[in-house]
C-alpha positions, 0 to 999 in steps of 0.5 A: 272928561273923556272923549265921546264914543263917536270920536273914540271910534273915529280915532281907533278907526283911523289907526286901524286903517293906517295899519292896514294901509302900511301893511298893504303898501310895505308888505315885503319891506316890513317882512324882516321886521315882522319876523324879527318882532315875532322871534323877539316876542317868542324869546322874551320869556326866556330872557326874563327867566335868565334875568331872574336867575341873575344875568343882566339883559345884555348877557341874557340876550347874547346867550340866547342869540349865541344858542340860536345861531348854533341851532341855525348853523346845524339846521343849515348844514344838516337839515335844509340841504336834505329837505330841499333835495328830497322836495325836488326829488318828490316832485320829479318822481310824481309822474312815476307815482301816478303812473304806478297808481294808474297801473294798479287801478287798471289791474283792479278796476279795468272798467273804471280806468278805461283809457278814454275815461276822465280818471285815467286822463286826470291821473296821466296829466296830474303827475306831469303837472306836479313835476313841471310846476313843482320842480320849476317852483322849487328850482326857481326858488333855489336858483333865482338870484333875486330869491337868494338875495332876498333870503340873504337879506332875511337871514341878516336882518331878522337876527339883527332886528330880533336882537335889538327888539329883544334887548329893549322889549321891556322898555318898549312895552313900558313906553307904550304903556305910558302913551295909553289914554289915561281914561282907558288905560286899565281896559287896554291893559286888560285886553292886551293881557288877554291878547298876550295870553292867547298869543302865548298859548298859540304861537309859543305853545302851538309852535313848540307842538309843531316843531316836536311833532315835525321832528317825531314824524320825520325821524320816525318815517326815515327810521322805517325807511320811507322815501321822502320821510323828511319832507312828509314830516316837515309838512305834517309838523308845519300844518299841525297848528290847524287841528287835524289838518297836519295829521290828515295831510301828512298821514295821507301823503305818507301812507300813499307813498308807503303803499307804492314803496312797500306794496305787499309788505303790510307790516311796514305800511302799518308801521307808517300808519301807526306813526301818525296814530301815535303822533295824534295820541301824543298831540292830543293827550300830552303835548297840546294839554301841557304846552298850549292849554285847554283854550287859547281863544282861536277857533280853527275856522276863524284861524283858517279864514284869517290866514286866507283873507290876510294872505290874499290881501297882503301876501306872505307878510299878511299871513304872518300877522294874521294870527296876532290880528285874529287873536286881537279881534277875537279878544275885542269881540269877546270884550264887546259881547260882555259889555253888550250883555251888561248894557241896557240894550241887552238887559232892558230898561227894567233890569234890576240894578242890584242884580246887575251890580252883583253880577258885575262884581262876581265877573270882576272877581273871577277875572282877578282870580284868572289873572293871578293864576 
């Protein structure tokens, strides 16, 4: 005999409260483990495919780790120093950029840019603020001893945690499955598969899209000679997981920089704009349909809200877990709505049981076909 619904809700509520309490109290401590778990989750399908072609689990994980270390070493030697250097230079040149913008607006719109106007004063102080705050932030992050120690800890712990989690991933999932309440195991497995499908489509698929677009934007912008092209490409690629935000922010930043750098050379300004139009075409027609799919169940507004709420409450670690928690809550909400529509509260006391049964059978068959596909 299963537990009453009230007792079940109590136990699940306690478990959720314990999860959020641990996340709040140990946010910085568990950061390497969250990152390591995310890496292991993303690489588990690769390890499974290597096992399918004949390698055992240890060899598969070792090969993945070796390739990962090589990629990380190349990035650390070739990309990261240039990215940091360009970021600091961008913040330092911000006052000059805004000064040029003020001169341009003064020439074209003298009345609007009167020395005592609000716009003129804002442009005069905005560049200095970005330089002082932004440069101070990046310099402190790079030079701070505590930050360096934290980064080194992450660089050491995250690969180790990811290696061991990836090595034991299948056994851990089997143990978790063995601990599921027997009465609710089929339902939990179904919800877990839906959550996994959503996360796989978003994190693995959208993460690949972000990486490819970031590389495309950075290489293309540096190819046309745009200053700080690497930084702009990195920003646009990183924000691509929110639809249109990456292209809007990166495009506005790139075109704004191109206007100051190539003023009068309209072909180069058009080339910068064409790069972002091309990136949007590739994302919408090739990359996203192939790598993410038509629907992953995460609405952009829901995603932005989850990132904002978890980031405010739990810091950077909260932002990392915001996507999987948002995906899980979305799946559970859809499951709850489906159950509600099958219940008497929605259908009423006069609902035809034969029709309801037929509808439930049709829904179950549709779900089976979906799971098989």
